[in-house]
MARLOGU-233966 format. One record per residue (C-alpha): residue in one letter; x, y, z. Coordinates in steps of 0.2 Angstrom, whole numbers, plus 5000, padded with zeros to 4 digits. Layout:
<atoms>
AXYZ ...
</atoms>
This chain:
<atoms>
X413551365185 X415351405184 X416351365201 X417051545201 X415551635199 X414751555214 X416351565223 X416351775221 X414551795226 X414851675243 X414451745260 X414851665277 X413451635287 X413351555305 X413251355303 X411851245304 X412451125320 X411250995326 X410951005345 X412050825347 X413650915345 X414250895361 X415751005364 X415051195371 X416751265369 X416851225350 X415051245348 X415251425354 X416951455345 X416051415328 X414751535333 X416051675335 X417351655319 X415551665308 X415451855304 X413551825301 X412151745313 X411051615304 X409451685300 X407951555292 X407851615275 X405951585272 X404551545286 X403751395279 X401851415277 X401151345292 X399751225292 X398151295303 X396551225294 X396851045301 X396951095318 X395151185319 X393751075323 X392551215326 X391451355316 X391751395298 X392051555303 X393851485312 X394051385298 X393851535286 X395051635297 X396351495298 X396251495277 X396651665276 X397951665286 X398951515277 X398651605262 X399351775269 X400851675275 X400951615258 X400951765249 X402251845261 X403451675259 X403351725239 X403651905241 X405351875251 X405751735240 X405551865225 X406452015234 X407651895235 X407851845217 X407952035211 X409252085224 X410952115215 X411851965226 X411451785227 X411951725243 X412751535246 X412751475265 X414451445271 X414551295283 X415951255296 X415651085303 X416950955313 X417150795304 X415850685315 X414650825316 X412950805311 X412350945299 X410750975291 X410551095277 X408851185276 X407851195259 X406551305263 X405051315252 X403551405250 X402151275245 X400451325240 X399251305254 X398351165246 X399751055246 X400450935259 X402250975262 X402850795265 X402250745249 X403150855239 X404350775226 X404950925217 X406550935228 X408050875222 X409850875230 X411350925221 X413250915222 X414651015216 X416050895215 X417750995216 X418850865207 X418050885190 X416751045192 X415350915188 X413350915197 X412950735204 X411550705213 X411450665230 X411050485233 X410350425252 X411250285262 X411650245279 X412450425283 X411550535270 X409750555270 X408250685264 X406950725277 X405350665271 X404550805280 X405450955275 X406550885261 X408150955272 X409750865269 X410550775283 X412450715284 X412650615300 X414050605305 X414850735292 X416450665282 X417950765277 X417750705258 X415850775261 X416450965259 X416051055243 X414451135237 X412651085239 X411151135228 X409251135234 X408251125216 X406651135214 X406451025199 X404751095195 X405151295191 X407051225187 X407951355199 X408951355215 X407951345230 X409651355243 X411551335240 X412551315253 X414551295254 X415051155267 X416851165274 X417351025286 X418651025299 X420150895299 X420250805316 X421950845325 X422950825340 X422550965351 X423951055362 X423451045380 X423951185391 X423551205408 X422951395414 X423951385430 X425451345423 X425551485409 X425251595424 X426551525434 X427551555417 X427851365417 X426951355401 X426451465387 X425151475374 X425651455356 X425951645351 X425451715334 X426551725319 X427051815303 X427151745286 X427651895276 X428451805260 X426551735260 X425651885269 X424751755278 X424651765297 X424251625309 X423351655327 X422251545339 X420451605341 X419751575359 X418051505366 X417351555382 X417551445396 X416251305400 X415551275417 X416351195431 X416450985428 X415650955446 X415151065459 X415351095478 X417050995474 X418851085465 X418651035448 X419151075430 X418251205415 X419051195397 X419051315384 X419651275366 X420851375354 X420751345335 X422151375325 X421651515311 X422651595295 X422351755290 X422951895277 X423952015284 X423552165273 X421752115264 X422052235250 X423552125243 X423551935235 X424151785244 X425851725237 X426251635227 X424551605223 X423051695228 X421651615236 X420051725231 X418951645245 X419851725258 X419351895255 X417651815261 X418151735277 X418651915287 X418951815302 X419951695294 X420051525290 X420451375301 X422051315299 X421251135297 X419851195284 X419551105268 X419451295259 X421251315261 X422451275248 X423551115248 X424951215247 X424551355259 X424151205270 X425751125268 X426851275273 X427851205288 X427451325301 X425551315299 X425651135296 X426651105313 X425451255323 X424051165333 X422551215341 X422451225360 X421551155374 X421751265390 X421151185408 X420951275422 X420551215441 X418951305446 X417551275460 X415651295459 X414351295472 X412751185469 X411251235468 X410251265486 X408951175488 X407151255486 X406151295499 X404051245502 X402851325489 X401251415496 X399751385483 X398351495484 X396851495476 X395751615466 X395051705482 X396951705490 X396651555503 X398151445505 X397551295496 X399151175497 X400951185503 X401951095493 X403851045499 X405351035491 X405550855481 X403550845482 X402350895467 X400650985468 X399150875467 X398451015453 X399851005444 X400650855432 X402550845437 X403850855423 X404750685423 X406550655423 X407350635405 X407650435402 X409350395402 X409950305387 X410550125390 X411750025374 X412549865375 X414149855363 X415049695357 X416549735352 X418049615346 X419749625354 X421149735347 X419849855338 X419950065340 X418350095350 X417550265349 X416050325361 X415150475358 X414050545371 X412150525363 X411150685363 X410450745380 X409550885388 X409651075383 X411051175377 X412351225391 X413951265394 X414151105406 X415750995401 X415450825396 X416250705406 X416650505409 X416750375421 X417150205420 X416050115430 X416350245446 X418250275441 X418150455433 X419250475416 X420250635418 X420450705401 X422150775408 X422950605415 X421950465406 X423150475390 X424750475400 X424150355411 X423850235396 X425250305386 X423850355373 X422850205373 X421350285380 X420850485378 X419650605373 X419550715356 X419150895354 X417150835353 X417450755369 X417350575363 X418250445371 X419250345360 X420050175365 X421350095356 X421649925354 X420349845367 X420749735379 X419549615388 X419849715403 X418949885395 X417249765397 X416349895409 X414950005408 X415550185403 X414350315408 X414350495401 X413850635412 X413350835408 X413650915423 X412650835438 X411350745424 X411950575420 X411550565401 X411750385395 X412650215400 X413650125388 X413949945392 X415449865382 X415949705382 X417449655372 X417349445364 X418849355356 X419049405338 X419449225337 X417749165344 X416849265330 X417649175316 X417249015324 X415349045325 X415349095306 X416248935302 X415148835311 X413748915303 X414348895287 X414748705287 X413148685297 X412248755282 X413248685269 X413048495278 X411148535277 X411148585261 X411848405255 X410948305267 X409348385259 X409848345241 X410248175247 X408548155253 X407748235238 X408848115226 X408247955236 X406448015235 X406348035216 X407247865213 X406147765226 X404647835217 X405347805199 X405647625205 X403947605212 X403147665194 X404347535185 X403647405197 X401847435193 
</atoms>
């Protein structure tokens, strides 16, 4: 299939983002710049028969429901195939994010979905427009249960078009255009300084000679970092590029795919051509982070709860912090604990693991009991320690003094504790050398013993 044909029928939908993506501001911003919401294209046929162990009537009804869902799925698929335009899902992701590409099928009710081997994933290589099969490795894998393609973490080199292929019918089930944003150092601005006039946000500008304009799209504010004390909240501004006059081409070389992004294209997008991305004013314009002071009250402690029976009589009074004897308590989420052994001078990146439900709470890091303030930590450490746009903690040129437990918090909830132990790089080399030389000596000694034993046996035979 020709690449140009695929681009011409491209439409943009909301990107498929995993819940482990830990920056609510950027995640909300991705939703904002995507013109269409993500819709599950085909609901898979649910298996209901295995859940029934009752009467024949129940099993018969479950089988009937499965075949009705299967028929509905086929009708929806046929309706889409007969439609005038095919849809390619445009996915917008940040480097380092986990991405799942869904391959929605309509399996027959008598087929076990996890045993389907009729699905392959192919990728269109942008350098030569050639199709290659996607090979699994530690970072890229295919879900055995759903046949979805998972990229964890996604890399800039993964950008391109992906095809979920039904090899039995030789048809494309789903087509995706994956766009990965480059990492960049964000311009940090205090909201109070903007109000006082001592600082300002980057203003939009026009490049009339190219029919382009650059501007910033802002996310909503996150929740306050802590409650019952003066804290901070954050919002992210993404640098965007769009046409000034949509009906006119971009100069000197037009980019047809821009017409399919009505909200614009991020300045660090892989969709943007090298000629446009290298324009000095676009290249030098940075995305922004705005930090503001805030205060939020902590949740109040609920009062006692009165539990009554069917007749309305009080059977139990449960005070705050206690649970009823008639219901199982909801256990708190387990804290993730990890230990990392890292050599001196390494660039260490700590990411907060997935924890809890989605919220606007800001991720914050602590070094033991010391709160790492994203506003001042870079300046205090002269750029050696900082936090990036998705709240990962970077420690450059590791020192032995960096050995400590690092705690990742979301609002008032501790998500994970990562204990970092910094070791001498020379020690690792010495240990490897000792193991190597010991193994070599044992090998030589074993060969010597074998030769001695063989010689002794021959000598005995000769003596006889």
